[in-house]
C-alpha positions in Angstrom: -0.1 0.0 0.0 1.3 3.6 -1.0 0.7 6.2 1.3 -0.3 10.2 -0.9 2.9 12.3 -0.5 1.9 15.6 -2.2 -1.4 17.6 -2.7 -1.7 16.4 -6.1 -2.0 12.7 -5.2 -4.6 13.8 -2.4 -6.7 15.8 -4.4 -6.5 15.1 -7.8 -7.2 11.4 -7.7 -10.3 11.8 -5.4 -11.4 14.8 -8.0 -11.1 12.6 -10.9 -13.0 9.5 -9.3 -15.5 11.9 -8.4 -16.1 13.4 -11.9 -16.0 10.1 -13.6 -18.4 8.7 -11.3 -20.7 11.9 -11.9 -20.7 11.3 -15.5 -21.4 7.3 -15.4 -24.4 8.0 -12.9 -25.4 10.5 -15.5 -25.1 7.9 -18.2 -27.0 5.4 -16.5 -29.8 8.2 -16.1 -30.0 8.8 -19.7 -31.3 5.1 -20.7 -34.6 5.7 -18.9 -37.1 7.0 -21.4 -40.4 7.0 -19.9 -41.1 8.7 -16.6 -44.2 9.8 -15.7 -44.9 11.5 -12.2 -46.0 8.9 -10.0 -44.9 6.0 -12.0 -41.4 4.5 -11.5 -38.8 3.7 -14.5 -39.6 0.5 -16.3 -37.2 -2.5 -14.8 -34.1 -3.4 -16.7 -33.0 -7.1 -17.0 -30.1 -7.7 -14.6 -29.1 -10.8 -16.7 -26.3 -9.5 -18.9 -24.9 -7.7 -15.8 -24.8 -10.7 -13.6 -23.4 -12.7 -16.7 -20.5 -10.2 -17.2 -19.9 -10.3 -13.6 -19.5 -14.0 -13.3 -17.4 -14.2 -16.6 -14.9 -11.9 -14.9 -14.8 -13.7 -11.7 -14.3 -17.1 -13.6 -11.7 -15.6 -15.9 -9.7 -14.1 -12.5 -10.0 -17.4 -10.8 -9.1 -19.8 -13.3 -6.7 -17.6 -15.6 -5.3 -15.1 -13.3 -5.2 -16.7 -9.9 -2.9 -19.5 -10.9 -0.4 -17.0 -12.7 0.6 -16.6 -16.2 4.1 -18.4 -17.2 6.0 -16.0 -19.7 8.7 -18.0 -20.0 9.3 -21.6 -21.4 10.4 -23.1 -18.3 
């Protein structure tokens, strides 16, 4: 673990993360099309997201966890 030393490391990284997160949240909100007062947004299926998460977890556990041998020995 690395301890931040300079003010740029302490302020710039969280600011960038916050701005990227805000843009990501707004991009998700743009997907909602039909919202009327008194009614919620239509439910979106989570199947694709869950499939992607399981696939990524399997990749990390089966490929990256044992390690990748870069040399022929």
